[in-house]
C-alpha positions in Angstrom: -5.1 -15.6 28.9 -4.8 -16.0 32.9 -2.3 -17.8 34.6 -5.5 -20.3 35.4 -6.5 -20.7 32.1 -2.5 -21.4 30.8 -2.2 -24.2 33.3 -5.7 -25.4 32.5 -4.5 -25.4 29.0 -1.3 -26.9 29.4 -2.7 -29.9 31.6 -5.2 -30.7 28.8 -2.6 -30.5 26.3 -0.9 -33.0 28.5 -4.0 -35.1 29.1 -4.3 -35.0 25.2 -1.6 -37.8 24.6 -3.4 -40.3 26.6 -5.3 -42.9 25.2 -8.1 -42.9 28.2 -8.2 -42.3 31.6 -9.9 -44.2 34.8 -10.8 -41.2 37.0 -13.1 -38.8 35.5 -13.4 -36.3 38.6 -10.4 -34.1 36.9 -11.9 -34.4 33.3 -15.2 -33.5 34.9 -13.7 -30.2 36.6 -11.1 -29.1 33.7 -14.5 -29.1 31.0 -16.3 -27.2 33.6 -14.0 -24.4 34.3 -12.9 -24.0 30.5 -16.1 -23.6 29.7 -17.0 -21.4 32.4 -14.0 -19.3 31.3 -15.6 -19.4 27.7 -12.9 -21.0 26.1 -12.9 -23.6 23.5 -11.5 -27.4 24.0 -8.5 -28.3 22.7 -9.2 -31.1 20.2 -6.8 -34.0 21.3 -8.8 -33.3 24.6 -12.0 -34.1 23.6 -10.5 -37.5 21.7 -9.6 -38.2 25.3 -12.7 -37.8 26.4 -14.6 -39.4 23.7 -12.1 -42.5 24.5 -12.8 -42.8 28.4 -16.2 -43.0 27.5 -15.7 -45.5 24.7 -13.8 -47.9 26.9 -15.8 -50.8 28.7 -15.2 -49.6 32.2 -16.8 -46.1 31.7 -19.8 -45.6 34.2 -19.6 -41.7 34.7 -23.0 -40.1 33.5 -22.0 -36.9 34.7 -19.1 -37.1 32.0 -21.6 -38.7 29.2 -23.7 -35.1 29.8 -21.0 -32.8 29.1 -20.5 -34.8 26.2 -23.3 -34.8 24.5 -23.0 -31.0 24.9 -19.8 -31.2 23.2 -20.3 -31.0 19.5 -16.8 -30.4 18.0 -14.7 -31.3 16.4 -16.9 -33.9 14.5 -14.4 -36.8 14.2 -11.7 -37.4 17.1 -8.6 -35.2 15.4 -5.2 -36.9 15.7 -5.7 -39.7 12.7 -4.4 -38.7 9.0 -7.2 -39.4 7.6 -9.5 -37.5 10.1 -7.4 -34.5 9.9 -8.0 -33.7 6.3 -11.6 -35.1 6.8 -12.6 -31.8 9.1 -10.3 -29.6 6.5 -12.1 -30.2 3.9 -15.7 -30.5 5.4 -14.8 -26.6 6.8 -13.9 -25.6 3.6 -17.2 -27.2 2.0 -19.2 -25.4 5.0 -22.6 -27.0 6.2 -22.6 -29.7 3.4 -19.1 -31.6 4.7 -20.4 -30.9 8.1 -23.5 -32.8 7.5 -21.8 -35.9 5.6 -19.0 -36.1 9.0 -22.2 -36.7 10.9 -23.9 -39.3 8.6 -20.6 -41.4 8.1 -20.9 -41.7 11.9 -24.4 -43.3 11.6 -23.2 -46.9 9.8 -23.8 -48.3 12.8 -25.3 -51.3 11.4 -22.9 -54.0 9.5 -24.5 -52.8 6.2 -26.1 -49.9 4.8 -29.6 -49.3 5.1 -31.8 -47.7 2.3 -32.7 -44.8 4.0 -28.6 -43.8 4.6 -27.6 -45.1 1.2 -30.4 -42.3 0.2 -29.1 -39.8 2.2 -25.7 -40.3 1.1 -26.5 -40.0 -2.4 -28.5 -36.8 -1.8 -24.8 -35.5 -0.1 -22.9 -36.9 -2.7 -25.2 -34.4 -5.3 -24.9 -31.8 -2.9 -21.3 -31.9 -3.1 -20.7 -33.0 -6.5 -19.9 -36.4 -7.9 -16.3 -35.7 -8.7 -15.8 -33.8 -6.0 -17.2 -36.4 -3.6 -15.0 -38.5 -5.2 -11.6 -36.8 -4.5 -12.6 -36.0 -1.5 -13.1 -40.4 -0.6 -10.1 -41.2 -2.4 -7.7 -38.8 -0.5 -9.3 -39.5 3.5 -9.2 -43.4 2.4 -5.6 -43.1 1.1 -4.6 -41.3 4.5 -6.2 -44.1 6.5 -2.9 -46.2 6.5 -0.9 -43.6 7.8 0.6 -42.9 10.9 -1.4 -40.7 13.7 -0.2 -37.0 13.6 -1.0 -36.5 17.4 1.4 -39.7 19.1 -0.6 -41.0 22.1 1.6 -41.8 24.8 2.3 -45.7 25.3 3.0 -46.8 28.7 5.7 -50.0 29.3 4.3 -53.5 28.5 1.3 -51.2 27.4 -0.5 -52.2 23.5 0.5 -49.6 20.9 -2.4 -47.6 20.7 -0.8 -45.7 17.7 -1.0 -48.5 15.7 -4.9 -48.6 16.1 -7.5 -46.4 15.3 -9.3 -44.5 17.0 -12.2 -45.8 18.9 -14.4 -42.9 18.2 -14.0 -42.6 14.3 -13.9 -46.1 13.6 -17.9 -45.8 12.7 -17.1 -42.9 10.1 -14.6 -45.0 8.6 -17.0 -47.5 8.0 -19.7 -45.1 6.8 -16.5 -43.8 4.3 -16.2 -47.0 2.8 -20.0 -47.4 2.2 -19.9 -44.2 1.0 -17.9 -44.9 -1.7 -19.4 -47.9 -3.0 -21.8 -45.2 -4.5 -19.5 -43.5 -6.4 -19.2 -44.6 -10.0 -17.6 -47.4 -10.6 -14.1 -46.9 -11.2 -10.5 -48.7 -10.7 -9.1 -46.1 -8.2 -12.2 -46.6 -6.1 -11.9 -50.1 -5.9 -8.7 -49.9 -5.2 -8.4 -48.1 -2.2 -11.4 -50.1 -1.0 -8.9 -53.1 -0.9 -6.4 -50.9 0.4 -9.0 -50.1 3.4 -9.3 -53.8 4.0 -5.6 -54.6 4.7 -5.2 -51.4 6.4 -7.7 -52.2 8.5 -6.7 -56.1 8.8 -3.1 -55.3 9.9 -2.3 -56.9 13.2 -1.1 -55.5 16.0 1.2 -57.6 18.7 -0.9 -58.4 21.7 -4.3 -57.2 20.2 -4.5 -58.8 16.6 -6.5 -57.5 13.5 -6.5 -53.5 13.7 -9.8 -52.8 13.3 -12.1 -56.2 11.6 -15.3 -54.2 11.5 -13.8 -51.9 9.3 -12.8 -54.5 7.0 -15.9 -56.1 6.7 -17.1 -52.6 5.8 -14.5 -52.3 3.1 -16.0 -56.2 1.4 -19.6 -54.7 2.3 -18.7 -51.6 -0.1 -17.0 -53.5 -2.5 -19.3 -56.5 -2.6 -22.2 -53.6 -3.0 -20.0 -51.2 -6.1 -20.8 -52.1 -9.4 -18.0 -53.3 -12.3 -15.7 -55.3 -12.7 -13.4 -52.9 -10.8 -14.6 -54.2 -7.7 -15.1 -57.8 -8.3 -11.3 -57.8 -9.5 -10.7 -56.8 -5.8 -12.6 -58.9 -3.6 -11.2 -62.0 -6.0 -7.7 -60.9 -5.1 -8.8 -60.0 -1.2 -9.7 -63.6 -1.4 -6.8 -65.2 -1.9 -4.5 -62.3 0.6 -6.7 -62.4 3.5 -6.4 -64.7 6.3 -8.6 -63.6 9.1 -11.1 -65.5 9.8 -14.3 -63.4 10.0 -13.3 -61.4 7.0 -12.5 -64.1 5.1 -15.9 -65.7 5.5 -17.4 -62.6 4.3 -15.6 -62.3 1.2 -16.7 -65.7 0.5 -20.1 -64.8 0.5 -19.6 -62.3 -1.6 -17.8 -64.0 -4.3 -20.9 -66.4 -3.7 -23.6 -64.2 -4.7 -22.2 -62.5 -7.5 -21.5 -66.1 -8.8 -25.0 -66.6 -8.3 -25.7 -63.8 -9.8 -24.5 -64.6 -12.6 -24.6 -68.6 -12.8 -21.3 -69.6 -12.4 -19.3 -71.1 -9.7 -17.5 -69.5 -6.9 -13.8 -71.1 -8.7 -15.0 -69.4 -12.0 -15.9 -65.9 -10.5 -11.9 -65.8 -9.0 -10.6 -66.5 -12.2 -12.6 -64.6 -14.7 -11.8 -61.8 -12.6 -8.8 -61.1 -12.8 -7.7 -57.6 -14.8 -5.2 -56.9 -17.2 -4.5 -53.4 -15.6 -3.7 -52.3 -19.1 -1.5 -55.2 -20.2 -2.5 -55.9 -24.1 -0.1 -59.3 -24.5 1.0 -61.8 -22.4 3.3 -60.0 -19.5 3.4 -56.7 -21.4 1.4 -53.6 -22.4 2.2 -50.4 -24.7 0.3 -46.8 -24.3 1.7 -43.7 -26.3 1.6 -40.5 -25.1 2.5 -37.6 -27.3 6.2 -38.6 -28.7 6.6 -41.1 -25.9 5.6 -44.7 -25.0 5.0 -46.6 -22.0 5.7 -50.2 -21.5 4.6 -51.6 -19.2 6.1 -55.8 -18.0 6.3 -58.6 -16.1 9.4 -59.6 -14.8 9.1 -62.4 -13.0 6.9 -61.1 -9.7 7.1 -57.4 -10.6 5.8 -55.2 -12.8 8.2 -52.7 -14.3 7.6 -49.3 -16.3 9.7 -48.2 -18.9 9.7 -45.3 -21.2 10.4 -45.5 -25.0 11.4 -42.2 -26.4 10.7 -40.9 -30.0 14.2 -41.6 -30.7 13.9 -44.8 -29.8 15.6 -44.9 -26.1 14.6 -47.1 -23.5 14.8 -44.8 -20.3 13.4 -45.8 -16.6 12.4 -42.1 -15.8 9.0 -40.4 -17.1 10.3 -37.8 -20.3 10.1 -34.0 -19.2 7.2 -33.8 -21.8 5.4 -36.6 -20.8 5.3 -35.5 -17.1 3.9 -32.5 -17.6 1.4 -33.4 -20.8 -0.2 -36.1 -19.3 0.4 -35.6 -15.3 -3.3 -38.2 -14.8 -2.2 -41.1 -17.5 1.1 -41.3 -15.8 -0.4 -41.5 -12.3 -2.7 -44.0 -13.8 0.3 -45.9 -15.2 2.1 -45.8 -11.5 -1.2 -47.4 -9.8 -1.1 -50.0 -12.4 2.5 -51.1 -11.8 1.3 -51.7 -7.8 -1.7 -53.4 -8.4 -0.5 -55.7 -11.5 2.5 -56.7 -8.6 -0.6 -57.4 -5.6 -2.9 -59.1 -8.1 0.8 -61.2 -9.1 0.8 -61.7 -5.2 -2.7 -63.2 -5.3 -3.0 -65.3 -8.3 0.3 -66.7 -7.3 -0.7 -67.3 -3.7 -4.1 -69.0 -6.1 -2.5 -71.1 -8.0 -0.2 -72.7 -5.1 -3.1 -74.2 -3.8 -4.8 -75.9 -6.9 -2.8 -78.7 -5.8 -5.3 -79.5 -3.2 -8.3 -77.9 -4.9 -8.9 -80.5 -7.1 -9.8 -77.9 -10.4 -9.6 -78.5 -14.1 -10.7 -76.9 -16.7 -11.6 -77.7 -20.3 -8.6 -76.8 -22.7 -10.0 -73.9 -23.9 -11.3 -72.3 -21.1 -8.0 -73.0 -19.0 -6.2 -71.6 -22.3 -7.9 -68.7 -22.2 -8.1 -67.4 -18.4 -4.7 -68.9 -17.9 -2.1 -69.3 -20.2 -3.0 -66.7 -22.7 -4.4 -63.7 -19.8 -2.0 -61.0 -20.4 -1.3 -60.9 -16.3 -2.2 -64.5 -15.0 -0.3 -65.4 -18.6 2.8 -64.1 -16.9 2.9 -66.8 -14.4 0.5 -69.7 -15.8 3.9 -69.6 -18.9 5.9 -70.7 -15.9 4.5 -73.9 -14.5 3.5 -77.4 -15.7 0.3 -78.4 -16.4 -0.8 -81.6 -17.0 -3.5 -82.2 -20.5 -4.9 -85.4 -19.7 -2.1 -87.5 -18.8 0.5 -85.4 -20.6 2.6 -83.0 -18.7 3.2 -80.1 -21.0 5.3 -76.4 -20.4 5.0 -73.3 -22.4 8.5 -73.2 -24.2 8.3 -69.4 -25.3 5.8 -70.0 -28.6 3.4 -72.1 -27.4 2.8 -75.4 -25.2 5.0 -78.4 -25.4 5.4 -81.9 -24.1 8.8 -82.7 -22.4 10.2 -83.5 -26.0 9.0 -80.5 -27.3 5.7 -82.2 -29.3 3.0 -79.4 -29.2 0.0 -80.3 -27.9 -2.0 -82.7 -30.2 -5.7 -81.2 -31.3 -7.2 -84.4 -30.8 -6.3 -83.9 -26.8 -7.2 -80.5 -26.3 -10.8 -81.5 -25.3 -8.9 -83.1 -22.4 -9.4 -81.9 -19.0 -6.0 -79.7 -18.0 -4.9 -79.9 -14.3 -1.9 -78.2 -12.7 1.3 -80.7 -12.6 2.3 -82.1 -9.4 5.4 -84.4 -8.8 3.9 -87.0 -6.3 3.4 -90.1 -8.3 5.0 -89.2 -11.4 8.2 -91.0 -12.6 11.9 -89.8 -11.5 13.1 -89.7 -14.6 9.9 -87.1 -15.5 10.7 -84.9 -12.6 14.4 -84.9 -13.3 13.8 -83.8 -17.4 11.3 -81.2 -16.4 13.5 -79.7 -14.0 16.6 -79.6 -16.5 13.7 -78.5 -19.5 12.9 -75.5 -17.3 16.4 -74.6 -16.1 17.6 -74.8 -20.0 14.5 -72.5 -20.9 15.3 -70.2 -18.0 12.3 -70.6 -16.3 11.8 -69.5 -12.6 8.5 -70.9 -11.2 6.9 -68.5 -9.0 6.4 -71.0 -6.4 8.2 -74.8 -6.1 6.7 -77.0 -8.6 9.3 -79.0 -10.9 11.5 -78.6 -7.9 8.7 -79.4 -4.8 9.1 -81.7 -2.1 7.7 -84.6 -1.9 6.7 -86.8 1.4 5.7 -90.1 1.0 4.4 -92.4 3.6 7.5 -93.6 5.6 8.0 -97.2 7.4 8.1 -95.5 11.0 4.4 -93.9 9.9 3.1 -97.6 8.7 4.3 -98.3 12.5 2.2 -96.2 13.9 -0.8 -96.5 11.4 -2.9 -93.2 12.5 -0.6 -90.4 12.6 2.7 -89.0 11.9 5.9 -88.3 14.6 8.1 -86.4 11.6 7.9 -83.0 12.8 7.4 -83.6 16.6 9.4 -82.2 19.2 9.9 -78.7 17.4 10.0 -75.8 19.4 8.3 -72.4 17.4 7.6 -69.1 17.8 3.7 -69.0 18.3 3.3 -65.7 16.7 5.7 -66.7 13.3 3.7 -70.1 13.2 0.2 -68.7 13.2 1.0 -66.4 10.6 2.7 -68.7 8.6 -0.2 -71.4 9.5 -3.1 -68.7 8.5 -1.3 -67.7 4.7 -1.4 -71.3 4.1 -5.0 -71.9 4.6 -4.5 -73.5 8.7 -6.5 -72.3 11.6 -4.0 -71.7 14.9 -5.7 -70.3 17.7 -3.3 -68.5 19.9 -2.4 -69.9 22.8 -2.7 -68.0 26.1 -1.2 -69.2 29.3 -4.8 -69.7 31.1 -6.8 -72.5 32.5 -8.5 -73.2 29.0 -8.8 -75.7 26.3 -7.4 -75.3 22.5 -7.8 -76.9 19.6 -4.8 -78.1 17.5 -3.5 -76.2 14.3 -6.5 -77.4 12.1 -6.8 -77.6 7.8 -10.1 -78.6 6.1 -9.5 -80.2 3.0 -13.1 -80.3 2.3 -12.3 -81.4 -1.6 -11.4 -84.4 0.0 -13.3 -84.9 3.0 -10.5 -84.5 5.2 -9.4 -82.6 8.5 -5.7 -82.6 9.4 -4.3 -81.5 12.7 -0.9 -80.7 13.8 -0.9 -81.1 17.5 0.5 -78.2 19.4 1.2 -76.9 22.8 2.5 -73.9 25.0 5.6 -74.2 26.9 6.7 -72.1 29.5 5.3 -69.9 32.5 5.9 -66.5 34.4 10.0 -67.2 33.1 11.9 -64.4 31.6 10.7 -64.5 27.8 8.5 -67.3 27.8 4.7 -65.3 28.0 4.3 -62.1 25.8 2.6 -59.1 27.5 -1.1 -60.1 26.7 -0.1 -63.2 28.6 0.9 -65.8 25.1 3.1 -68.3 24.8 5.7 -67.0 23.3 6.9 -70.5 22.0 4.9 -74.1 21.3 6.3 -77.3 21.0 5.0 -79.9 18.1 3.5 -83.5 18.4 1.7 -85.3 16.1 0.1 -85.1 12.4 -2.9 -86.7 12.4 -5.9 -87.3 10.1 -10.0 -86.8 10.6 -13.2 -87.1 8.8 -14.2 -83.6 8.1 -17.3 -84.1 10.5 -15.4 -85.8 13.4 -15.8 -84.1 16.4 -13.0 -81.4 16.9 -10.3 -82.4 19.1 -9.1 -80.3 22.4 -6.6 -79.9 25.0 -5.0 -77.8 27.4 -3.3 -74.9 26.8 -0.2 -75.9 28.9 -0.2 -79.5 27.4 -2.1 -82.7 27.9 -4.2 -85.3 26.1 -6.2 -83.7 23.0 -10.0 -85.3 22.9 -13.0 -84.4 21.4 -16.0 -82.3 22.8 -18.6 -80.4 22.5 -17.8 -78.2 25.2 -14.3 -78.6 25.7 -14.4 -80.1 29.0 -16.5 -83.3 28.8 -14.8 -87.0 28.5 -16.1 -88.0 25.1 -14.3 -91.0 23.3 -12.0 -89.5 21.2 -13.0 -90.1 17.5 -11.2 -92.4 14.9 -8.4 -90.9 13.1 -8.1 -91.8 9.1 -5.1 -94.3 9.0 -2.4 -92.6 7.3 -2.1 -95.1 4.5 -6.1 -94.4 3.9 -4.9 -90.7 3.0 -4.3 -90.3 -0.9 -0.4 -89.5 -1.5 -0.8 -85.9 -2.5 -3.2 -84.7 0.1 -0.5 -86.5 3.0 2.9 -85.2 0.8 0.8 -81.2 0.3 -0.1 -81.4 4.5 3.4 -82.7 5.8 4.9 -80.2 3.3 2.7 -77.1 4.8 4.7 -78.7 8.4 7.9 -79.1 7.1 7.6 -75.1 5.8 5.9 -74.1 9.4 8.9 -76.2 11.4 11.4 -74.7 9.0 10.2 -71.1 9.1 9.3 -70.9 12.7 11.9 -72.9 14.9 14.2 -71.6 17.1 16.6 -73.1 15.6 16.6 -70.6 12.7 17.7 -67.8 15.0 21.6 -67.1 14.7 21.5 -65.4 18.0 20.1 -68.1 20.1 23.8 -70.0 20.2 23.2 -69.7 24.2 19.9 -71.4 24.4 17.6 -68.5 24.5 16.2 -68.0 28.0 18.3 -69.2 30.4 19.8 -71.5 28.0 16.9 -74.0 28.2 17.1 -74.7 24.6 20.6 -75.0 23.5 20.2 -78.9 23.3 17.1 -78.2 21.0 19.2 -75.3 19.2 22.3 -77.1 18.3 20.4 -80.3 17.0 18.3 -78.4 14.7 20.6 -75.8 13.3 22.7 -78.1 12.5 21.4 -81.4 12.0 19.9 -83.8 9.3 18.5 -82.0 6.9 14.7 -82.0 6.3 13.2 -82.6 2.7 12.8 -79.0 2.1 16.9 -78.6 3.1 17.6 -81.7 1.2 15.4 -80.5 -1.6 18.1 -77.2 -1.1 20.7 -78.9 -1.0 20.4 -80.6 -4.5 19.7 -77.4 -6.1 22.6 -75.5 -4.6 25.0 -78.6 -6.3 23.3 -77.0 -9.2 24.2 -73.7 -9.0 27.4 -73.6 -6.9 29.2 -73.9 -10.1 27.3 -70.3 -11.7 28.6 -68.1 -8.1 31.2 -65.7 -8.5 32.6 -67.9 -5.8 32.3 -70.9 -7.4 36.4 -72.2 -6.8 35.6 -71.0 -3.3 32.2 -73.1 -2.5 31.3 -76.7 -2.3 28.6 -78.7 -0.9 28.8 -81.9 1.2 26.3 -83.4 3.2 24.2 -81.0 5.3 26.5 -77.9 4.7 27.8 -75.3 2.0 31.8 -75.3 2.7 32.7 -71.6 2.2 36.7 -71.1 1.6 37.6 -67.6 2.9 40.8 -65.2 3.2 40.4 -65.5 6.7 38.8 -69.0 7.7 37.0 -71.8 6.0 33.0 -71.9 7.1 30.1 -74.2 6.8 26.7 -73.2 6.2 23.7 -75.7 7.5 21.4 -75.8 4.5 18.7 -75.8 6.8 19.4 -73.1 9.0 21.9 -71.2 7.6 23.9 -71.0 10.4 27.8 -70.8 10.3 30.6 -72.4 11.5 34.4 -71.5 11.5 36.9 -74.4 10.9 38.4 -76.5 11.9 36.9 -75.5 15.4 33.5 -75.5 15.0 33.7 -72.2 16.1 30.0 -70.5 15.5 29.5 -67.4 14.0 26.6 -65.4 14.4 25.5 -63.3 11.2 21.8 -61.6 11.4 20.6 -61.2 7.6 19.6 -58.0 6.6 15.7 -57.9 5.9 15.8 -58.1 1.9 18.9 -59.6 1.4 19.1 -60.9 -1.9 21.7 -63.6 -3.9 21.4 -61.4 -7.4 25.0 -62.8 -8.2 23.5 -66.3 -8.7 22.0 -64.8 -12.2 19.2 -68.0 -12.1 17.0 -69.4 -9.4 14.5 -72.4 -10.1 11.6 -70.6 -8.3 10.5 -67.8 -6.4 9.7 -68.1 -2.1 12.8 -70.0 -0.5 14.1 -67.3 1.5 16.6 -69.2 3.4 17.8 -70.3 0.0 18.8 -66.4 -0.7 20.1 -65.8 2.8 22.5 -69.1 2.8 23.5 -67.8 -0.5 24.3 -64.0 0.7 26.0 -65.5 3.6 28.2 -67.4 1.3 29.3 -64.2 -1.1 29.7 -62.7 2.4 32.5 -65.2 3.8 33.7 -66.0 0.2 35.0 -62.2 0.6 35.9 -62.4 4.1 39.0 -60.1 4.1 36.5 -57.3 2.8 33.9 -57.4 6.0 33.7 -54.3 7.3 30.8 -54.9 9.5 32.1 -54.4 13.4 30.1 -57.3 14.7 31.1 -60.0 12.4 35.0 -58.5 12.4 35.0 -58.9 16.2 33.9 -63.1 16.1 36.7 -63.9 13.2 
């Protein structure tokens, strides 16, 4: 190789780490010189050429003409799935190459009949089982990091977190191809994982590849079998991206219509058992050993019982040797159960506002006695008619311990909510569940209730209960989406935006949380994409669901209805809060309380200086050590009961807004809303940044899952009660 060739190859390798280039002259020169020398263009360099031409600013017919004559590699290398696909296609020869070329033709919203015929013929040519192995292997690699990382300039988007744009059509084709394979759990699982991978958010950009996610949904809707239907139902409870969520809804509606059922029926009936043969448990004999699959809380656990009757966690050697496929299937079932438990739990939590009810025996089959759903439903309180009941380990019983009367078995069953229930009943159910050692999958017995206040009766049509808070916008938007709200990302531009909105079609209402961006070009106020890092909060209002949408300028100002976002039409009359059903008001305000409790900058333990330029010091102090919200008040009441069970119970007491902890070095106060810590008696702030996944395992029992702040507070209390054993230098320097 000549010096010129070495220099040229080195330059092409260097350029191969770029996502795209704005200047084409050098690229054209390098391509021509290498082709004239009879050399092969490096794959990463070809990938750069293709990505450059896909950019919206590309306008080089000369470069496009050169690219039209470059056929290899068929896919852009640099992604784990594409690298494997290229290698496998090379081993298959001509059928493999034709398969990849066909996948790249997936440019429409759904496959045509002609596309499917060609794909089916290729599957037959390769062999159905071989094609299945290839598809599953390629799909499994779509979530892996790039094998050839791209250079990311300062303040630029992380292009390594995105799919290569040249390969996305082939990815869509791969999803469609999977739908033509014989129906199976592993194919449905792989398509569901592709949807979630494609919707993974990239900061400054949003979802990674919505079109790929939609292709996965299309494939699941076209695939036959219960496994695909179950995956659609699971995704419908987990996906928050509106476009894909709408497509999931349409797919489930179509399935429901074809079966003569409702959408809700489909979602409930589609939950598989994943090998569980009784509620929360299943066994499978493999040789002399037995695999035991159990649900503990919100997680599946796989253990093994040997021929001698001993329980072990690791797979017995003989089973690993003789039943490798079965072991792989069981391990996959554990992951499937975990994902489905999360989805079902979220769907159950949404039932409070769904106005959903069931005939008794239908409810019992779908919920209480379902092998998977029952593990959650048996930890909840239900209303049979107007009688609250719960599972006591043997059957459902009333608060007094009586079995459900047979004459009531035809009554409507609903999920119990504390709104409108007597205080004595609520307290009794909390005690009863505690006696049974039941940890509910979400707050129900301890759920916060938000009745109308005198201040809200005075304002009439709006609530200021959660106004004046400063929230992180990205955190707020993500949480709002999980709770069924729509919150559009606010950019610092001359444009109008709607408030955060939650539609309540079952009640004919729309809830609004008024927010606005704060700050400008100051350090930390805007993200690299020009979005506000933080927002400030205002009123909560309700409108009829068909009332015109409200809009306001991104940086603040009056919200007004408009069809073109700038016309000055008369505002629609909001619904008086006194006319909003108590359950709806409570649940909406609970959502808003959650948004503030999780997204407020007052929760950030590193913001004791008030954030950028100290502008938020007063808010941080007022929130971080101020009056408790309803959620924090519930946490206080619960901690009063939990503290006596702590290992450090003799060092902890709950007083007012704080959990007081007596250590060997100092005494401390942990705020029950923010988790912030003060050192007594001089109220000196102690910054402790909680680790991800912090647990409070030594409490022994928590009555519900999902309150991370409760876990953080308990973890800090455990740490500070043994402050003489602290080794973290950052914490020690403050003591």
